[in-house]
N, CA, C and O atoms as a GROMACS GRO file, in nm:
protein
  232
    1MET      N    1   0.153   0.761   2.805
    1MET     CA    2   0.166   0.648   2.769
    1MET      C    3   0.074   0.544   2.834
    1MET      O    4   0.004   0.459   2.778
    2ASN      N    5   0.092   0.575   2.985
    2ASN     CA    6  -0.008   0.478   3.076
    2ASN      C    7  -0.133   0.513   3.035
    2ASN      O    8  -0.205   0.416   3.016
    3ILE      N    9  -0.176   0.605   3.017
    3ILE     CA   10  -0.304   0.648   3.004
    3ILE      C   11  -0.332   0.612   2.880
    3ILE      O   12  -0.429   0.536   2.870
    4ALA      N   13  -0.294   0.633   2.811
    4ALA     CA   14  -0.310   0.589   2.650
    4ALA      C   15  -0.324   0.424   2.639
    4ALA      O   16  -0.398   0.382   2.550
    5LEU      N   17  -0.258   0.328   2.725
    5LEU     CA   18  -0.263   0.197   2.721
    5LEU      C   19  -0.383   0.177   2.799
    5LEU      O   20  -0.456   0.090   2.752
    6GLY      N   21  -0.422   0.229   2.900
    6GLY     CA   22  -0.552   0.197   2.997
    6GLY      C   23  -0.633   0.230   2.897
    6GLY      O   24  -0.649   0.136   2.820
    7SER      N   25  -0.701   0.346   2.861
    7SER     CA   26  -0.768   0.384   2.785
    7SER      C   27  -0.816   0.277   2.621
    7SER      O   28  -0.927   0.265   2.569
    8LEU      N   29  -0.694   0.222   2.581
    8LEU     CA   30  -0.709   0.145   2.457
    8LEU      C   31  -0.819  -0.004   2.528
    8LEU      O   32  -0.915  -0.068   2.486
    9ALA      N   33  -0.710  -0.003   2.697
    9ALA     CA   34  -0.778  -0.162   2.692
    9ALA      C   35  -0.925  -0.150   2.756
    9ALA      O   36  -0.998  -0.248   2.775
   10GLU      N   37  -0.955  -0.020   2.788
   10GLU     CA   38  -1.064   0.007   2.834
   10GLU      C   39  -1.210  -0.016   2.689
   10GLU      O   40  -1.324  -0.064   2.690
   11VAL      N   41  -1.133   0.042   2.596
   11VAL     CA   42  -1.220   0.020   2.456
   11VAL      C   43  -1.232  -0.105   2.414
   11VAL      O   44  -1.337  -0.148   2.369
   12LYS      N   45  -1.119  -0.179   2.426
   12LYS     CA   46  -1.124  -0.322   2.369
   12LYS      C   47  -1.220  -0.385   2.478
   12LYS      O   48  -1.291  -0.468   2.421
   13TYR      N   49  -1.241  -0.381   2.574
   13TYR     CA   50  -1.332  -0.430   2.679
   13TYR      C   51  -1.474  -0.373   2.626
   13TYR      O   52  -1.564  -0.457   2.616
   14LEU      N   53  -1.493  -0.289   2.603
   14LEU     CA   54  -1.653  -0.235   2.572
   14LEU      C   55  -1.697  -0.288   2.398
   14LEU      O   56  -1.802  -0.332   2.352
   15LEU      N   57  -1.579  -0.262   2.342
   15LEU     CA   58  -1.607  -0.397   2.244
   15LEU      C   59  -1.665  -0.507   2.231
   15LEU      O   60  -1.755  -0.544   2.157
   16ARG      N   61  -1.588  -0.572   2.336
   16ARG     CA   62  -1.646  -0.671   2.361
   16ARG      C   63  -1.742  -0.684   2.418
   16ARG      O   64  -1.808  -0.781   2.384
   17PHE      N   65  -1.798  -0.598   2.529
   17PHE     CA   66  -1.898  -0.613   2.623
   17PHE      C   67  -2.008  -0.561   2.456
   17PHE      O   68  -2.054  -0.657   2.394
   18ALA      N   69  -2.035  -0.442   2.409
   18ALA     CA   70  -2.116  -0.454   2.328
   18ALA      C   71  -2.151  -0.552   2.249
   18ALA      O   72  -2.270  -0.569   2.226
   19ARG      N   73  -2.037  -0.649   2.180
   19ARG     CA   74  -2.061  -0.749   2.104
   19ARG      C   75  -2.168  -0.874   2.186
   19ARG      O   76  -2.270  -0.925   2.140
   20ARG      N   77  -2.124  -0.891   2.278
   20ARG     CA   78  -2.171  -1.006   2.379
   20ARG      C   79  -2.323  -0.959   2.374
   20ARG      O   80  -2.409  -1.041   2.342
   21LEU      N   81  -2.357  -0.827   2.405
   21LEU     CA   82  -2.489  -0.776   2.450
   21LEU      C   83  -2.562  -0.778   2.290
   21LEU      O   84  -2.685  -0.781   2.282
   22GLY      N   85  -2.501  -0.776   2.204
   22GLY     CA   86  -2.573  -0.769   2.086
   22GLY      C   87  -2.579  -0.604   2.006
   22GLY      O   88  -2.654  -0.575   1.913
   23TYR      N   89  -2.507  -0.538   2.053
   23TYR     CA   90  -2.522  -0.351   2.030
   23TYR      C   91  -2.446  -0.384   1.918
   23TYR      O   92  -2.493  -0.330   1.817
   24LEU      N   93  -2.335  -0.459   1.893
   24LEU     CA   94  -2.239  -0.459   1.760
   24LEU      C   95  -2.221  -0.560   1.707
   24LEU      O   96  -2.173  -0.660   1.760
   25PRO      N   97  -2.269  -0.545   1.553
   25PRO     CA   98  -2.259  -0.682   1.506
   25PRO      C   99  -2.125  -0.754   1.504
   25PRO      O  100  -2.019  -0.699   1.535
   26GLU      N  101  -2.135  -0.852   1.474
   26GLU     CA  102  -1.962  -0.941   1.461
   26GLU      C  103  -1.907  -0.820   1.351
   26GLU      O  104  -1.812  -0.743   1.365
   27ALA      N  105  -2.003  -0.832   1.239
   27ALA     CA  106  -1.908  -0.771   1.114
   27ALA      C  107  -1.843  -0.612   1.138
   27ALA      O  108  -1.754  -0.554   1.076
   28ALA      N  109  -1.906  -0.581   1.226
   28ALA     CA  110  -1.857  -0.418   1.244
   28ALA      C  111  -1.715  -0.462   1.441
   28ALA      O  112  -1.633  -0.398   1.508
   29HIS      N  113  -1.753  -0.551   1.442
   29HIS     CA  114  -1.681  -0.576   1.582
   29HIS      C  115  -1.541  -0.632   1.531
   29HIS      O  116  -1.434  -0.585   1.572
   30GLU      N  117  -1.548  -0.726   1.446
   30GLU     CA  118  -1.392  -0.788   1.404
   30GLU      C  119  -1.285  -0.658   1.344
   30GLU      O  120  -1.174  -0.637   1.393
   31PRO      N  121  -1.331  -0.597   1.256
   31PRO     CA  122  -1.205  -0.504   1.218
   31PRO      C  123  -1.175  -0.388   1.302
   31PRO      O  124  -1.069  -0.326   1.296
   32LEU      N  125  -1.310  -0.350   1.409
   32LEU     CA  126  -1.245  -0.245   1.502
   32LEU      C  127  -1.194  -0.354   1.622
   32LEU      O  128  -1.160  -0.302   1.729
   33ALA      N  129  -1.189  -0.445   1.615
   33ALA     CA  130  -1.069  -0.503   1.701
   33ALA      C  131  -0.980  -0.538   1.675
   33ALA      O  132  -0.893  -0.553   1.761
   34GLY      N  133  -0.952  -0.576   1.518
   34GLY     CA  134  -0.811  -0.571   1.476
   34GLY      C  135  -0.770  -0.452   1.457
   34GLY      O  136  -0.652  -0.440   1.425
   35LYS      N  137  -0.854  -0.331   1.473
   35LYS     CA  138  -0.752  -0.218   1.444
   35LYS      C  139  -0.716  -0.175   1.633
   35LYS      O  140  -0.629  -0.094   1.666
   36ALA      N  141  -0.774  -0.224   1.697
   36ALA     CA  142  -0.736  -0.217   1.865
   36ALA      C  143  -0.626  -0.260   1.891
   36ALA      O  144  -0.540  -0.208   1.963
   37GLU      N  145  -0.622  -0.405   1.807
   37GLU     CA  146  -0.499  -0.479   1.856
   37GLU      C  147  -0.348  -0.427   1.793
   37GLU      O  148  -0.237  -0.423   1.845
   38THR      N  149  -0.400  -0.387   1.647
   38THR     CA  150  -0.257  -0.308   1.592
   38THR      C  151  -0.233  -0.208   1.696
   38THR      O  152  -0.155  -0.214   1.791
   39LEU      N  153  -0.315  -0.113   1.661
   39LEU     CA  154  -0.292   0.023   1.770
   39LEU      C  155  -0.229  -0.017   1.912
   39LEU      O  156  -0.136   0.044   1.965
   40GLY      N  157  -0.288  -0.119   1.961
   40GLY     CA  158  -0.214  -0.190   2.114
   40GLY      C  159  -0.022  -0.214   2.107
   40GLY      O  160   0.078  -0.180   2.169
   41LYS      N  161  -0.063  -0.296   1.986
   41LYS     CA  162   0.117  -0.346   1.922
   41LYS      C  163   0.206  -0.203   1.933
   41LYS      O  164   0.287  -0.187   2.024
   42CYS      N  165   0.184  -0.117   1.845
   42CYS     CA  166   0.247   0.013   1.833
   42CYS      C  167   0.248   0.097   1.933
   42CYS      O  168   0.350   0.167   1.934
   43LEU      N  169   0.155   0.123   2.038
   43LEU     CA  170   0.203   0.166   2.157
   43LEU      C  171   0.290   0.112   2.218
   43LEU      O  172   0.395   0.174   2.233
   44TRP      N  173   0.274  -0.027   2.277
   44TRP     CA  174   0.352  -0.101   2.349
   44TRP      C  175   0.497  -0.069   2.272
   44TRP      O  176   0.589  -0.012   2.330
   45ARG      N  177   0.501  -0.107   2.159
   45ARG     CA  178   0.665  -0.056   2.110
   45ARG      C  179   0.658   0.088   2.130
   45ARG      O  180   0.777   0.116   2.136
   46PHE      N  181   0.608   0.174   2.141
   46PHE     CA  182   0.649   0.303   2.112
   46PHE      C  183   0.691   0.348   2.255
   46PHE      O  184   0.783   0.429   2.271
   47TYR      N  185   0.600   0.276   2.390
   47TYR     CA  186   0.626   0.303   2.530
   47TYR      C  187   0.763   0.238   2.549
   47TYR      O  188   0.842   0.297   2.623
   48ARG      N  189   0.800   0.119   2.489
   48ARG     CA  190   0.948   0.016   2.512
   48ARG      C  191   1.044   0.145   2.452
   48ARG      O  192   1.133   0.184   2.527
   49ALA      N  193   1.032   0.205   2.337
   49ALA     CA  194   1.091   0.259   2.259
   49ALA      C  195   1.146   0.409   2.327
   49ALA      O  196   1.249   0.466   2.289
   50ILE      N  197   1.060   0.458   2.427
   50ILE     CA  198   1.070   0.594   2.532
   50ILE      C  199   1.096   0.548   2.631
   50ILE      O  200   1.052   0.607   2.730
   51GLY      N  201   1.172   0.427   2.652
   51GLY     CA  202   1.170   0.400   2.808
   51GLY      C  203   1.082   0.368   2.857
   51GLY      O  204   1.073   0.450   2.948
   52GLY      N  205   0.997   0.299   2.866
   52GLY     CA  206   0.903   0.204   2.946
   52GLY      C  207   0.937   0.122   2.989
   52GLY      O  208   1.059   0.108   2.993
   53PRO      N  209   0.838   0.001   3.055
   53PRO     CA  210   0.885  -0.062   3.146
   53PRO      C  211   1.052  -0.154   3.098
   53PRO      O  212   1.066  -0.248   3.176
   54ASP      N  213   1.121  -0.150   3.038
   54ASP     CA  214   1.237  -0.212   3.076
   54ASP      C  215   1.372  -0.100   3.047
   54ASP      O  216   1.491  -0.125   3.027
   55GLY      N  217   1.317  -0.005   3.053
   55GLY     CA  218   1.412   0.159   3.069
   55GLY      C  219   1.477   0.165   2.872
   55GLY      O  220   1.589   0.188   2.826
   56GLY      N  221   1.352   0.134   2.809
   56GLY     CA  222   1.434   0.177   2.666
   56GLY      C  223   1.502   0.070   2.586
   56GLY      O  224   1.546   0.083   2.471
   57LYS      N  225   1.505  -0.032   2.657
   57LYS     CA  226   1.622  -0.112   2.618
   57LYS      C  227   1.556  -0.231   2.513
   57LYS      O  228   1.625  -0.329   2.487
   58GLY      N  229   1.456  -0.221   2.470
   58GLY     CA  230   1.373  -0.292   2.422
   58GLY      C  231   1.357  -0.253   2.267
   58GLY      O  232   1.277  -0.314   2.196
   0.00000   0.00000   0.00000
């Protein structure tokens, strides 16, 4: 899970970086960034459910 969360953070950074440099148009960036955010929330909930940072109590 730590690797998955770290990889997602890297993807989100690279999406912003590509957008800032003009390699990724805004129309393509927005849906990808939204999906990355949704995936991050799902991963975090799963991480907590299997005993993540709060020992699975959340």
